[in-house]
C-alpha positions as a printed Julia matrix, in Angstrom:
459×3 Matrix{Float64}:
 -26.1   -18.64  -40.98
 -23.02  -17.77  -38.42
 -22.7   -18.26  -34.54
 -20.53  -15.1   -34.28
 -22.91  -12.88  -35.49
 -25.4   -13.98  -32.85
 -23.36  -13.98  -30.64
 -23.07  -10.44  -31.94
 -26.9    -9.54  -31.93
 -26.98  -10.82  -28.34
 -23.84   -8.56  -27.43
 -25.43   -5.85  -29.12
 -29.1    -6.51  -27.23
 -31.05   -7.16  -30.33
 -33.85  -10.03  -30.12
 -32.07  -13.49  -31.69
 -35.38  -15.02  -33.95
 -36.18  -18.29  -33.07
 -34.35  -20.08  -36.2
 -31.43  -18.64  -34.77
 -31.53  -20.31  -31.09
 -33.11  -23.34  -33.04
 -29.76  -23.11  -35.03
 -27.25  -22.96  -31.74
 -29.19  -25.27  -29.83
 -29.14  -27.78  -32.26
 -25.31  -26.99  -33.23
 -24.43  -27.17  -29.7
 -26.16  -30.02  -28.77
 -24.18  -32.12  -32.04
 -20.75  -30.55  -31.03
 -20.74  -28.19  -33.7
 -20.77  -25.43  -31.66
 -17.24  -25.2   -29.23
 -16.94  -24.4   -25.37
 -15.76  -20.85  -26.4
 -18.39  -19.58  -27.91
 -21.43  -21.33  -25.72
 -19.65  -19.44  -23.18
 -19.72  -15.8   -25.1
 -23.49  -16.27  -26.2
 -23.93  -17.28  -22.53
 -22.54  -14.48  -20.87
 -24.43  -11.7   -23.68
 -27.39  -13.75  -22.79
 -26.92  -12.82  -18.49
 -25.66   -9.71  -19.16
 -28.46   -8.5   -20.89
 -31.19  -11.0   -20.06
 -33.9   -12.42  -22.32
 -37.43  -11.29  -23.95
 -40.21  -13.49  -23.25
 -40.3   -14.74  -26.9
 -36.43  -15.67  -26.43
 -37.51  -17.46  -23.1
 -39.63  -19.59  -25.29
 -37.31  -20.5   -27.32
 -34.79  -21.25  -25.87
 -36.99  -23.5   -23.21
 -38.0   -25.43  -26.34
 -35.39  -25.58  -28.47
 -33.82  -27.24  -25.1
 -36.8   -29.83  -24.57
 -36.7   -30.26  -27.85
 -33.39  -31.32  -27.69
 -33.69  -35.14  -26.94
 -36.7   -37.21  -26.53
 -40.23  -35.8   -25.39
 -42.03  -38.15  -23.36
 -45.64  -39.17  -24.09
 -47.68  -40.4   -21.18
 -50.61  -41.2   -22.5
 -50.58  -44.49  -21.49
 -50.31  -43.69  -17.8
 -53.24  -40.96  -17.68
 -56.5   -41.95  -16.14
 -59.91  -40.36  -17.75
 -60.92  -37.18  -15.83
 -57.01  -37.16  -14.17
 -53.55  -34.96  -14.99
 -50.45  -35.93  -14.26
 -48.2   -33.25  -12.06
 -44.69  -33.04  -12.18
 -43.72  -31.21   -9.38
 -40.14  -29.64   -8.84
 -38.09  -27.86   -6.03
 -35.64  -25.52   -7.08
 -33.04  -27.06   -3.84
 -32.63  -26.57    0.16
 -30.99  -27.93    3.06
 -32.95  -30.26    4.19
 -35.51  -30.58    1.98
 -37.39  -33.93    1.82
 -40.59  -33.07    0.56
 -41.11  -34.38   -2.91
 -40.32  -38.12   -0.77
 -43.26  -36.54    2.04
 -45.5   -35.34   -0.64
 -45.52  -38.35   -3.68
 -46.68  -41.06   -1.31
 -49.25  -38.98    0.15
 -50.89  -37.9    -3.26
 -49.88  -41.04   -4.43
 -52.02  -42.84   -2.21
 -55.21  -40.1    -2.78
 -55.21  -40.92   -6.74
 -53.17  -39.42   -8.44
 -50.76  -40.25  -10.61
 -47.04  -40.15  -10.29
 -44.03  -40.03  -12.75
 -40.96  -38.02  -11.51
 -37.85  -37.94  -12.1
 -35.81  -36.44   -9.75
 -31.7   -35.01   -9.07
 -28.72  -35.36   -7.67
 -27.3   -33.32   -5.63
 -24.04  -30.76   -6.77
 -22.39  -28.54   -4.28
 -24.13  -26.99   -1.25
 -27.94  -28.47   -1.69
 -29.11  -31.99   -1.37
 -30.8   -34.44   -4.42
 -33.55  -36.54   -4.38
 -31.71  -39.18   -6.06
 -29.05  -38.86   -3.53
 -30.97  -39.53   -0.16
 -32.87  -42.77   -2.57
 -30.08  -44.02   -3.01
 -29.29  -44.57    0.86
 -31.67  -46.76    0.67
 -30.05  -50.29   -0.19
 -31.18  -51.5    -3.17
 -33.19  -48.94   -4.61
 -32.42  -48.33   -7.58
 -32.98  -44.85   -9.21
 -32.05  -45.35  -12.3
 -34.74  -48.12  -13.8
 -35.84  -47.53  -17.86
 -38.66  -44.81  -18.63
 -40.34  -47.96  -19.68
 -39.96  -49.58  -16.77
 -41.4   -46.46  -14.14
 -44.5   -46.04  -16.95
 -45.3   -49.3   -16.5
 -44.49  -49.09  -12.41
 -47.19  -46.25  -12.67
 -49.47  -48.46  -14.28
 -49.4   -51.39  -11.33
 -49.0   -48.94   -8.21
 -49.34  -45.22   -9.36
 -46.15  -43.9    -8.6
 -42.59  -44.45   -9.74
 -39.34  -42.11   -8.49
 -36.31  -42.13  -10.63
 -33.17  -40.1   -11.33
 -33.57  -37.48  -13.79
 -33.6   -39.35  -17.71
 -30.1   -38.72  -19.66
 -32.37  -39.16  -22.59
 -34.72  -36.07  -21.64
 -33.36  -32.32  -22.85
 -29.38  -33.29  -22.53
 -29.39  -29.71  -23.84
 -30.02  -28.81  -20.86
 -26.89  -31.12  -19.56
 -24.76  -30.05  -21.5
 -25.3   -25.98  -21.12
 -25.71  -26.43  -17.47
 -21.83  -28.19  -16.87
 -20.87  -24.78  -18.97
 -23.01  -22.56  -17.06
 -21.46  -23.84  -14.09
 -18.27  -22.98  -15.29
 -18.52  -19.43  -16.42
 -20.18  -17.63  -13.48
 -23.97  -17.74  -15.13
 -25.98  -20.12  -13.09
 -27.4   -17.24  -11.42
 -29.22  -15.94  -14.84
 -32.89  -15.78  -14.21
 -33.29  -16.49  -17.49
 -31.02  -19.4   -17.97
 -32.51  -21.67  -14.32
 -35.85  -20.53  -15.48
 -35.44  -22.48  -19.68
 -33.16  -25.43  -17.65
 -36.44  -25.99  -15.17
 -38.83  -25.95  -18.34
 -37.25  -27.77  -20.47
 -36.72  -30.69  -18.29
 -40.82  -30.66  -17.32
 -42.0   -29.2   -20.85
 -39.68  -32.48  -21.85
 -41.21  -35.41  -18.86
 -45.06  -35.56  -20.04
 -46.96  -33.84  -17.52
 -50.46  -32.42  -17.95
 -49.4   -29.61  -15.72
 -46.52  -28.51  -13.69
 -45.83  -27.18   -9.46
 -42.52  -25.58   -8.69
 -41.2   -25.45   -5.25
 -39.11  -21.76   -5.87
 -37.52  -21.83   -2.27
 -35.93  -18.0    -1.12
 -32.95  -17.82    2.09
 -29.11  -18.52    2.4
 -29.97  -21.7     1.48
 -31.59  -21.23   -1.63
 -30.5   -20.3    -5.02
 -33.19  -17.71   -4.74
 -31.51  -15.15   -1.79
 -34.57  -13.18   -1.66
 -38.74  -12.52   -2.37
 -38.08  -10.31   -4.98
 -36.0   -12.69   -6.7
 -37.92  -15.66   -5.73
 -41.52  -13.79   -7.39
 -39.63  -12.94  -10.27
 -37.99  -16.89  -10.82
 -41.44  -17.67   -9.99
 -43.55  -15.35  -12.32
 -41.11  -16.68  -15.12
 -41.12  -20.15  -15.0
 -45.37  -19.42  -14.23
 -45.71  -17.53  -17.55
 -43.38  -20.23  -19.77
 -45.15  -22.63  -18.74
 -48.83  -21.51  -19.24
 -47.03  -19.87  -22.85
 -46.25  -23.71  -23.84
 -49.67  -24.6   -22.79
 -49.31  -26.02  -19.33
 -50.39  -25.01  -16.16
 -48.14  -23.94  -14.08
 -47.95  -22.57  -10.44
 -44.87  -22.01   -8.14
 -45.28  -21.97   -4.1
 -42.65  -19.88   -2.84
 -41.25  -21.46    0.99
 -38.43  -20.24    3.56
 -35.06  -21.5     3.29
 -33.59  -19.26    5.66
 -33.01  -22.57    8.15
 -32.76  -25.64    7.84
 -36.19  -27.68    6.67
 -37.35  -30.19    9.93
 -34.96  -31.71   12.0
 -32.62  -33.54    9.77
 -30.13  -33.24    7.34
 -28.04  -35.64    5.17
 -29.42  -38.25    3.25
 -30.48  -41.54    5.43
 -31.62  -39.16    8.48
 -33.29  -38.25    5.71
 -35.04  -40.29    4.78
 -35.58  -41.62    8.57
 -37.56  -38.44    8.97
 -39.77  -38.91    5.97
 -40.49  -42.49    7.89
 -41.31  -40.73   11.18
 -43.34  -37.66    9.71
 -45.44  -40.45    7.48
 -45.98  -41.96   10.4
 -46.95  -39.45   12.43
 -50.16  -38.94   14.59
 -53.06  -36.09   14.95
 -51.42  -34.63   17.51
 -47.46  -34.85   16.08
 -49.21  -33.22   12.6
 -50.23  -30.48   14.74
 -47.42  -29.37   16.72
 -44.82  -27.61   16.81
 -42.08  -29.47   16.52
 -42.55  -30.83   12.87
 -44.71  -26.98   11.39
 -42.37  -25.69    9.05
 -41.99  -28.98    6.8
 -45.63  -29.98    7.41
 -46.87  -26.82    6.84
 -44.55  -26.96    2.9
 -45.54  -30.87    2.42
 -49.45  -29.98    3.37
 -49.26  -26.52    0.6
 -47.96  -28.55   -2.06
 -49.74  -31.32   -1.82
 -52.48  -30.37   -1.83
 -52.2   -28.0    -4.55
 -51.08  -30.89   -6.74
 -54.42  -32.86   -5.89
 -56.42  -29.92   -6.79
 -54.48  -29.35  -10.05
 -54.33  -33.64  -10.86
 -58.3   -33.26  -10.94
 -58.68  -34.95   -7.79
 -59.8   -32.35   -5.14
 -60.7   -28.66   -5.88
 -60.94  -27.01   -2.51
 -57.03  -26.59   -0.85
 -58.54  -27.41    3.27
 -60.46  -30.26    1.92
 -57.5   -31.78   -0.04
 -55.17  -30.73    3.55
 -58.14  -33.21    5.32
 -57.9   -35.7     2.81
 -53.7   -35.37    3.51
 -54.1   -35.47    6.82
 -56.14  -38.84    6.8
 -53.91  -40.29    4.33
 -50.82  -39.42    6.83
 -53.0   -40.77   10.05
 -54.37  -43.78    8.68
 -50.91  -45.13    7.29
 -52.08  -44.97    3.26
 -49.3   -42.66    2.57
 -46.9   -44.66    4.56
 -47.91  -48.07    3.16
 -47.59  -45.59   -0.45
 -43.96  -45.64    0.3
 -43.19  -48.8     1.1
 -44.83  -50.21   -1.93
 -42.58  -47.26   -3.91
 -39.85  -48.41   -2.02
 -40.02  -52.11   -3.0
 -41.01  -51.58   -7.22
 -38.13  -50.52   -7.98
 -35.66  -52.81   -5.52
 -34.86  -51.1    -1.89
 -34.15  -53.9     0.78
 -37.3   -53.82    3.39
 -37.34  -55.49    6.51
 -39.25  -56.12    9.78
 -39.86  -54.16   13.22
 -41.97  -54.34   15.58
 -43.48  -51.08   16.81
 -44.49  -51.31   20.3
 -46.99  -47.94   20.18
 -49.19  -49.21   17.7
 -49.11  -53.02   18.63
 -47.55  -54.46   15.42
 -44.95  -55.34   12.9
 -44.37  -52.46    9.91
 -42.17  -52.68    7.34
 -38.97  -50.88    7.04
 -36.59  -49.46    4.46
 -32.89  -50.82    5.06
 -30.18  -47.93    4.99
 -27.09  -47.21    4.66
 -26.8   -45.4     7.95
 -23.49  -47.3    10.02
 -22.37  -44.59   11.52
 -18.43  -43.91   13.56
 -19.0   -41.03   15.72
 -21.76  -38.56   18.02
 -21.03  -35.6    18.65
 -23.27  -32.76   20.37
 -22.92  -29.49   19.68
 -23.47  -27.31   22.87
 -24.77  -23.69   23.17
 -21.98  -21.29   24.08
 -24.41  -19.35   26.44
 -28.02  -18.57   27.06
 -30.4   -17.31   24.98
 -32.44  -18.07   22.06
 -31.39  -19.26   18.03
 -31.75  -16.29   15.98
 -30.51  -18.24   13.2
 -29.28  -21.09   11.57
 -27.5   -20.57    8.7
 -28.78  -22.99    5.63
 -26.32  -22.77    3.35
 -23.23  -23.24    5.87
 -25.02  -26.43    7.22
 -25.05  -27.0     3.63
 -21.57  -26.96    3.6
 -20.58  -28.73    6.6
 -22.19  -31.45    5.55
 -20.76  -31.5     1.86
 -17.51  -31.3     3.96
 -18.37  -34.27    6.44
 -18.73  -36.14    2.94
 -22.56  -36.16    3.03
 -22.8   -33.39   -0.47
 -20.74  -33.17   -4.08
 -18.57  -30.31   -4.79
 -17.82  -32.34   -8.07
 -19.96  -34.67   -9.78
 -18.52  -37.98   -9.76
 -17.49  -37.74   -5.68
 -18.93  -40.32   -3.49
 -21.08  -39.8    -0.98
 -21.24  -40.91    2.78
 -25.2   -41.58    3.04
 -24.93  -41.93    6.43
 -23.32  -38.86    8.05
 -25.45  -35.9     8.8
 -27.14  -33.41   11.56
 -29.93  -33.86   13.61
 -31.82  -30.68   14.87
 -32.69  -30.3    18.63
 -33.15  -27.25   18.6
 -34.54  -24.81   15.94
 -34.74  -20.58   15.21
 -36.71  -18.67   18.53
 -36.22  -22.03   20.8
 -35.13  -20.82   23.82
 -31.14  -22.67   25.06
 -29.29  -23.15   28.4
 -25.42  -22.73   28.26
 -24.81  -26.0    26.85
 -27.53  -27.15   26.18
 -27.42  -29.27   22.79
 -28.88  -27.72   19.94
 -27.84  -30.43   17.2
 -26.05  -33.93   17.14
 -22.95  -33.9    14.23
 -23.17  -37.89   12.82
 -19.84  -38.72   11.1
 -17.23  -41.32   10.16
 -13.78  -39.5     9.7
 -12.59  -36.61   11.61
 -10.31  -35.05    9.39
 -13.87  -34.2     8.32
 -15.48  -33.33   10.82
 -13.08  -30.58   11.77
 -13.25  -29.42    8.37
 -17.3   -28.68    8.83
 -17.07  -27.6    12.52
 -16.14  -24.19   11.4
 -19.26  -24.52    9.2
 -21.49  -25.62   11.76
 -20.27  -22.27   14.44
 -20.73  -19.96   11.97
 -24.17  -20.97   11.02
 -25.78  -20.3    14.51
 -26.59  -17.47   16.38
 -27.59  -17.21   19.58
 -28.64  -14.17   21.07
 -30.3   -12.54   23.94
 -33.4   -11.29   22.98
 -36.96  -10.28   24.15
 -39.63  -13.46   24.5
 -41.63  -11.76   21.44
 -38.86  -11.29   19.37
 -38.38  -14.8    19.24
 -41.76  -16.04   19.26
 -41.82  -14.02   16.2
 -38.94  -16.32   15.27
 -40.61  -19.21   15.83
 -43.88  -18.68   14.48
 -42.81  -16.65   10.8
 -44.43  -18.93    7.97
 -42.91  -21.05    5.56
 -44.91  -21.23    2.62
 -44.29  -17.42    1.24
 -46.16  -16.92   -1.75
 -48.28  -19.02   -4.59
 -47.7   -18.05   -7.76
 -50.15  -18.41  -11.1
């Protein structure tokens, strides 16, 4: 078998066999196939796409390129382990809110999350803004932790799906990242290797996501669900909106603060418009995770359980338990509004400067471009342009206004927290371009404000 023949075959649109795909993945992982030949094959796949069989073969080969986790020791009788994944976005702190909620309701949670690259943030980076939190504990330690407290949240293990790591780096420099087939096989190879019984994927769509429109998002979702089901894993995709930043804060430490605030919300706050976008996404994903785990079949009843887990502080207590278990530093704070002390994580949040961005005219906020806000965060030092870039965890944005809100001239739209004035100057152009204010009809503004945040459920 020769790589040349396989490239030629795929170039001409002929379906590859399982043995040919296995040969490619094994050879590339063992450095027997050079980057230039693999690049040629990736471009042939990008142009000619994969058949259903090829897609399953590729995902399976990538999943088996390293260790397949066995989570049977942490599985409880009558329950299933559900893995949750997001395709990424701006202000996406959903995993950090959902996991303590569902873990507090009896769902076993073993989760690996990645670092951010480019304009999208990574859950692992947000966790590293907590002083002392160790995202790199071993798989064995993580499993023991799940047995002790029901949840672990670690960085993506280098022992899992090594083919995906190598292929992604190559796709990133060969203009083949956007292939739905390659995105799907990348995501699902890691999920299949992670040992969960069932898989739930938050597929984000909009200017701040890889999928720019609902048609692309549905196609990716259907592909992911099909791969999972063919591999014998019940898989569901929930499509969520990423046309403006999710929630009110963007930036690593700032998003941890928003997680804390959300998990300490009372019922009135949870029912308010103030946090509706984040709440809608969190409640939908958590409710389906509970159902898929075998802890509650009725989605609406699950949402009631979620509300109770938050308002009783069970979910917050589980969040703090997770942080402590992985070495995170905690300090005690007296909360006068509840008349008691609460444990709080110690954050890497030292900031030198704060700048308010004001509306240049009166009107309604028509749009906030998520991608440009993400790029502005990278300019501030809060994200990576290269994998080895050092992150400033403290920098970011606090939004006072969101899409559909009315603003007066000179009213504050957002605050920028930063540590380097030159970096702020680089970010400022992106911030200005991201926010559009117009004098639109009040009913149109209301429609923009009340748009759904959960757009579809596939599977």
